[in-house]
N, C-alpha and C positions, 0 to 999 in steps of 0.2 A: 940429691933433692928428691924427696918422695913424690911420687905421682899423685895428683889429686884423686880423691875417691869419687867414683862415679855415683852421682845421686840417683835416687829412685826415679824411674820413669813415671810418667803420668798414669794415673789409674785408668782402668779400662773404661770406666764411665766417662772420664774426662778426655782421654786420648782417642778412644774409638767408640763414640756413641752410635755410629752408623751400624755397628754389629747388632746392638740391641734393637734398634729400629727395624732392621732387616728381619730379625727373628720374629718380632711381633707381627710384622707384615706377612711373613710366611704363614704364621699361625692363623691369621685372619683369612687369608686366601684359602687355606686348607679347610677351615670350618665352613666357609661359604661354598666351596666346591662340594664338600660332603653334603651340605644342605640341599643343593640343587640336584646332585646326582641321586640322592635318596628320594627326591620328590616331595619332601616335607619342607616346603618353603615358608610355612607359617607355623607359629607355635600351636600346639594342640590346646584347644580351649576346654575349660572345665564346664560342668553342667550348668553352673550359674551364668555362664556367658554364652554357651552354645545352645542351651535349652535341653530339656529332657525330664527325667523322673528320678526323684530321690526317695528310696524306700527305707524305712527304719524297722528292723526286726528285733524283737526282744526275746531272749532265751527264757523258756518256761521251766519251772521246777518239775521234775518227773517223780512219780510215786516210787518209793523205794530207792531212789538215787539222789540223796541230798547233796552230794558233792559232784554231781554231773556237770554243773556249770563251772568250768575252770578254764584256765588259759589255753591248755592243750586242745580241749574240745572246741573252744571258740575258734582257734586258729585253723583246726581241721574243717570246721563248718565254713569258714571264709574261703578256704581253698576249694571246697566242693562247690559252693555257690558260684565262685568265680569261674570254675571250669564249666559249670552248667550253663551259665550265661554266655560265656565265650564260645561254647559248643554250638550255640544257635547262630553264630556268625555275627554277634553283636560286638562291634569293635569299641575299644576305649572305655569299657565299663569299669567302674571302680567299686571294689568290695573291701571294706576295712572295718575293724572293730572300733567301738566307741564305748569307753568305760569297761565295766566288767561283764556286762550281759547284753549289750546292744551291738548290732551289725548294721552298718550303713551301706546301702547298695545304690550307686549312682549310675543310671543308664542313660547315656546320651540319646537324643532324638535321632532316629535313623532306622536302618533296615532291621526288622525283627525285634525292635525295641518293645513293642506291645506284647509280643509273645514271650519275651524274656521277663517282663513284669509278671505275667501269669505264672511262669515257672518259679520265679523267685519266691512268690508267696506260698508255693507248694514245698514246704520245708520239713515235713515229717519224715520218719524213717520208711524205707522201702522193704516190703516183705512179700514172700511167695506163700500163699495160703491155699489149702485144698478147698474146693467148692463142695458144699454139702447140699445146698438147695439154691436154685435160681428161678426167678419168675419175672415176667414183664411187670413194670410198675407204672401206674398212671390211673387217671379217672376211669372207672368202669371195669378195671381189672379185677377178676374174681379172686377172693382171698383163698389161701391154701387151706387144706383140711387140717383138722386138729393133729393129725399124725405128722410128725416131723420127718418121717422117713421119705427120702426123695424117691420118686417113681419115674417111670418112663414118660409120664405126662408133664414132668417139670420141663420148663422151656429153656434149653441151652441157647447160648448165643448162636445165631444161625451160621451153619456151614463150618464150624470149627472142628478140625480133625487133626490127627498127627501121624507122622511116620517116624520110624527109627533110623532110616537111612536117607541119603541124599536123593530123594525121588521127587518127581514133579508134584506140584500141589494137586490134591484131589485123587491121589492114588494110595492104595493100601497094599502092603505085601501079603500075598496069600500063596503059601508054598513057594515055588520058584517063579511064579508069575505075579504080575501086578494088575489088579482089576480096579476100575474106578470105584471110588467110595461114594455112596449115595449122599452122605452127609456133607461132602465137601462142595462148597459153592464159592463163587467169586466174592461173596459178601462176608465170608468168615475168615478166621485166622487159625492157623495150624502150627504146631510145633514139630519141627523135623530135626533129626539128629545130624550133627556135623562131626562125627567121630573121626579123629586122626589116628594114624598108625600107632602112636604111642599112648592113646587113651585106653583105659581099662574097659574091656568088653563085658557088659553085664552078663552074668550067667544065671541060669535058672535058680541056682541055690541062693542067689542074692535077692530074689524077688519074693517078698512075703505073700502069703495067700490072702485072698480077699477077706476071709473070715478073721484074719489077724489084724486088719486095719482098724485103728481106733476111730477113724472117721467114717467107717462103713455106715453108720447110722447116727444121726444127731441124738438119738435117745441115749447114747452112751455118755453124753455130756450132762453133768448134774444140773446145769442151768438151761436145760432144753426148754422148759416151760417159759422161762423169761425170754429166751431168744425167739421162741415162736410168737410170743406176744409182741415183741419189738418188730419182728418181721412182718406180722399182720398189719401193724399200725404204720409201718414205714411207707411214705409216699416220696419216691425219688424225684418226682416232678417239682417238689417244693425245694427251692435252693437251700433253705435253712436246714431242713431235715437231711438233705443230701450232703451238706458240709459237715454236719455234726455226727452222722452215723459212723460209728466205729473209730472216731478220731482219737479218743483218749484211751483206747483199750490197750491192755498189755499184750505183748507178743504171744504169751501163753494162753490167752483167752480166745474163745470162739466169739465171732462178732457178726453183726449184720452190716452190710455195706451196699453202696450204690455204684453203678457203672453205666456207661453209655457206649454202645457199639455203633449206633447210627445217630448222627446229630438230631436232637429233638426227641429221641426215644430213650427210655431208661430201663435198666433191669435192677432188681434188688436180689441180694445174695445172703445166704448164711454160710459163713466161712469158718473153717477149723483153725486151730492154733498155727502160728507161723512156723514153718520148717526151714526156710531159707531166707536170709536177709540180703539187703542190697549190698552189704559189705562182702558177701560171697561172690558177687559179680566182678570179675576182673576187667572185662571190657565188653562193650556192646555198641553197635552202630547200625544205622540204616544203610543198606546197600542193594544193588540190583542183582537178582539171581541170574547167573550166566546161562542156566538152562531154560528157565521160563521167561526171562526178561522182565519179571515183575519185581516190585520192591519188597524186600524182606528185612527183618531185624535179626542180626546174628549176635549170639551171646557166647561169651567164654567165661567160665567160672574159675575161681581159685582151686587149689588142690582140695582144700577142706570143703569148699562149696560144691565141687564136682561130686563128692561122696554124698552130700546131703541131697543134691539134685537127683542123683541116681536113685537114692532111696525113695524119694517122694514120687518120681516118675515110674519106678518099678511097681509101686503099690497102685498108683492111679490108673496105670495102663490095664489093670485087671478089673476096674470098676465099670459100671454102666453109666451112660450120660444121665445127669450132668456131673456125676461124681468122679468122672475121669478128667475133669478140668482142674487146673490150678489158677488162682487169681493173682495177678500182680497188683499189689495194693500200695498206693502212695498217698499219704495224708488221709488215710481212711477211705479212699476212693479207688474202685477197681478200674485200672487203666487198660487192662487187657485180661482175658480169661480163656486162653487157648486150651484145647483138649489134648490128651496124651494117650497114645495107643501102644507105645513101646517104651522100654526103659531108655533114658538118655543120660549122658554123663557130662563131660567137661565142656563140650561144644554143642550148641543147639541153634535152631533158626525158627523164628516165628514168621509165618507167611500168611497171606490172605488178602483182605481188603485194605491194602496199604497204597497210599500215594507217597511221593517223595517226602512231603511235609510230615505226615503221620508216622512214617517209618523213622525219620530222623528224630522226631519228638520222642518216640518210645525208646529209641536207642540212647538218647540223651538222658532220659529219666532213669533207665537201667544203669547207665554208667555213673551218673553223678547224683543219684537220688538218695543215697544212704547217708543222712546226716547224723552225727552223734548226739544232737540235741533237737528238741522241739522248739519252734519259734512262733511267736505271735506277731502279726503285722500291726505295728503301732501307728504308723503314719505313712502317708504317700503324698509327696509334694511334687507338683508338676510346674516346671519353669518353662515358659515359652521362649522361643528364640528371639522374639521381639523384645521381651523384657531383658534377656541377656544382652542383646545388642545395645539397649539403652544404658545398661550398667557399664558395659565396656566403653561406650562413648563418653559417659560421665567420668570414668576413670582416666581415659586418655586426655580429656579436657583438663582434669585436675593436674595430670602430669605435665601437660604443656604449659599450664599457668605456673607451676612450680619451677619448671625449667626456664621459662622466660624471666621470672624474678631473679633466679640465680645468674642468668646471663647479664641482666641489667646491672646487678650489683657488681659483678666482675668487671664489666666495662667501665662503670663509673669510678670504681675504687682502684682497680689495678690497670686499667687502660690497656697498654700493649701486652701485658702479661695475660690478659683475658684471651688472646689468640691461642696461647699455649693451653690454657684451661679448656677452651671450647674444643680444640682438637682432641684433647685427652678424653673429654666427655663423649665425643663422637666415637672414638675407638672403643671406649667402655660400652657404649650402646650397641655397636656392631657385634662385639664379642658376646654380650648378654643375649641379643636376639638370636644369633646363630646357634649358641649353645642350647637355649630353650627350645628352639625348633628341633634340634637333634635329640634332646632328652625325651621328647614326647614318645617317639617310637622305641627309643632305647630302654627307658625305665618307666614309661607310662606317666611322665610328668605332665600335668595339665595346668594351664594358666587360668586360674580362677581370679575372682575379684580381689581377695586378700593378697594373692601373688602380685597383682598389678599394684596394689598399695605398697607392697614390699619393694617393688622396682622404683616407685616414686620416692620412697624414703631413701633408697640407695643413691639418688641424685645428690641429696644433701651430704651423705657420707663421703661420696667421691669428691665433691667440691671442697669439703672440709680438708681433705688430704692435700689438695693443691694449695689452699690458703695457708696451711701450716708451713709448707715448703717456701712459698713466696714470702711469707713474713720472716722466716729465718734468713733468707737472702737479703731482704731489706734491712734487717737488723745488722748484718755484716756491713752493708753499705753505710749505714748510720755511723758505724765505728770507724769509718774512713777508708775502707778497703775498696779496691776496684771491683768490677763486676765478675770477672772470671775467677779470681781467688774467692770472692764472696760465694759464688755458686758451689764451689767444691767444699769450702769450710762449713757452709750451711747444711749440706746434705747429711752428714752423720747425725747431727742433732735433730734435724727434721725426720730422718729415717726412723729413729727410735720412737719419736712421738707418734708417727703414723702407724708403726707396727703395734704399739701398745693400744692405740685407739681402735684399730681394726680387729685386734685380738679380742677386746672387750665386746665389740659388736658381734663378732663371729660366735663367741661363747654364749652370748645372749640368744642368738638365733638357734644354736645347737640345743640349748636347754629347752627353748620354746618348742622346737621340733620334736623333742623326745617326750615331753610331758603333755603335749596337746594332741588332739586328733582332728580329723576332718579338714575343713578348709583353712583353719589357722595354720596347719602345717605348710600350706602353700605360701603363706606370708613368711614363715620362718625359713623355708627352703630358699625362696628368692632372696631374702635378706642375706643369708649365709653365702649364697652363690655370688652375689654382687660385691660382697665384702672381700671375698677372695680375689675377684677380678680387679678390685680397686688396688690391691697390692701389686698385682701383675702389671697393671697399666702404669702406676706411679714409678715402679722400678724399671720397666722395660720401655716406657714411652715418655712419660713426663720428664724424668730426670735427664735422659739422653737428649731430648728435644730442647730442654732448657740449656744444656751445655752447647748445643749447636747455635741456638739463638744468641747466646752470650758472645759469640764470635762475630756477630754482625754489627755493623756500625750503628744501626738504629737503637739496639739495646746497650751496646758497650759505651756509647757516648752519653747515655743517660739523659736522653731528650725528655721534654715535658710529657710527651704522650707514650713514653716507654713504660711508665710505671716504676721506673728506677732512677728518677731524677734525684741526685744527692741533695740539692738545695731544697727540693720539695719535701724530702725525707728528714731534713734537719741534720745532715751528716756533720760530724765533727772533723776538723782538719787533722791530718795525721799527727800523731804525737811524736815529737822529736826530742831526743835527749840533749839537754843543754849542758855546756861545759862548766864544771864547778870552779868558781873563783875563790882562792884561798885568801882570807883576810890577813893584812900585814901584821906581823908580830912585833910587839914593842920590845926594845932591848932590856934585858934584865939589869937591874941595878946591882952595882958592885957591892 
């Protein structure tokens, strides 16, 4: 007699639902622990909820560069602006493209946010230009003579001097000894060399003679008369003139520009063609000089930039003030104009009248100021924290109302099954909250108002998955099956429906995230995240919990309040096969 074949054991979902429930519990505890240990116990709020400033920048067409506005340059500009803002210590700023030529900069309200707004608007390219003429600008300032040739009477920025070695500020090398320089004061800025052992040491043969310098006199420029006229008319105390001076000039042009060494006072300049650009600066930062204890700005150039910087400083070091100065020009404005007295190369330091803020500002400009495009500030929108709080409160009220309606429907229609649905919604909510809190510092995700709307929509998507499964179970009971077999037979059919439905929702969220920009992406991201979590919750929590509940007397007996009452569902009695009765056959006639 053959031994009976062993039937298949119960599936893991039916026989061991505790494993799935334990797994999702471990995941929840791990996420919650990570949230508290990281210190980010609340989701990061977007600018529309936390308050702040949103700046829209539009890329401008550049003369001679019709194809400059492209995806590569736009992405490069985004990276530079982002580093520039974050370099100021502004946390959680958002910089992203919008369309083909716009960049949106969202700066949350907080430390250094106002300063970041000022630097975001400063979006032109950064250049180092030789100074040809400089003069104080303001009412009552005498106009320069008709001669464009700078003289000793031209007013340099006070106290600016330079050394070629790491010497204390205000000293100049003279033979083997260092004597104090009369021009060095605490109000000026100087460029000092920071040559390393592997840097090329400038030699005498590398330094052109003063007579060979094309910037030795502005008279060599064919546009001298026009420059002199613009220089004479320029009033740097007028904000409009100060902003427009030299803004749209080409790097190869000589320009007039404005600068300010002391707040409230301005100087106007005639500057030669740019010889070093911001792209040639590899790194720059504000730091404290270990010898003098004063704030300085250290610069490090790329290999190509070091050669250019050595060439310009070699030439300028042979000129008389103010033609031994080079101007650091950003957005057409002179942000610093230190003097040079010896050739410098890859490393240099700017020292003088710096405090911590001004040193860090200049270092930030030098590091991140070279944008590949010119931008125009189109709009600036300020959102107050009060308005953001009102929007968040309105969103939470809408979510609470939606959740309450779902709960009422589940309780009225599904009765005892509503307990399973509510626990599943609670688990989904905990997972969503902890993941959003951790994604803020991890990838910069910010919960804005559209994202809150996406979370509200997700309540309906999650509840729909429970309803699909509950209805499949009830259909099995209507066909005359008991609860436990009905739970297992209903699951494969419900699983396919849930997966197809969630796939469509996730696909819609993914497409929306890809083709849209700005705040709408927050809605798409939240919708996609909650859709994935819906699959996790249904498979690892709802189904195992339903299996466990099916073993209890309350649900298995199908009481009126269980939501699985066979009489209430109109269940059919089990179909039984009746025995076939053969009709009597009549005898055949002979």
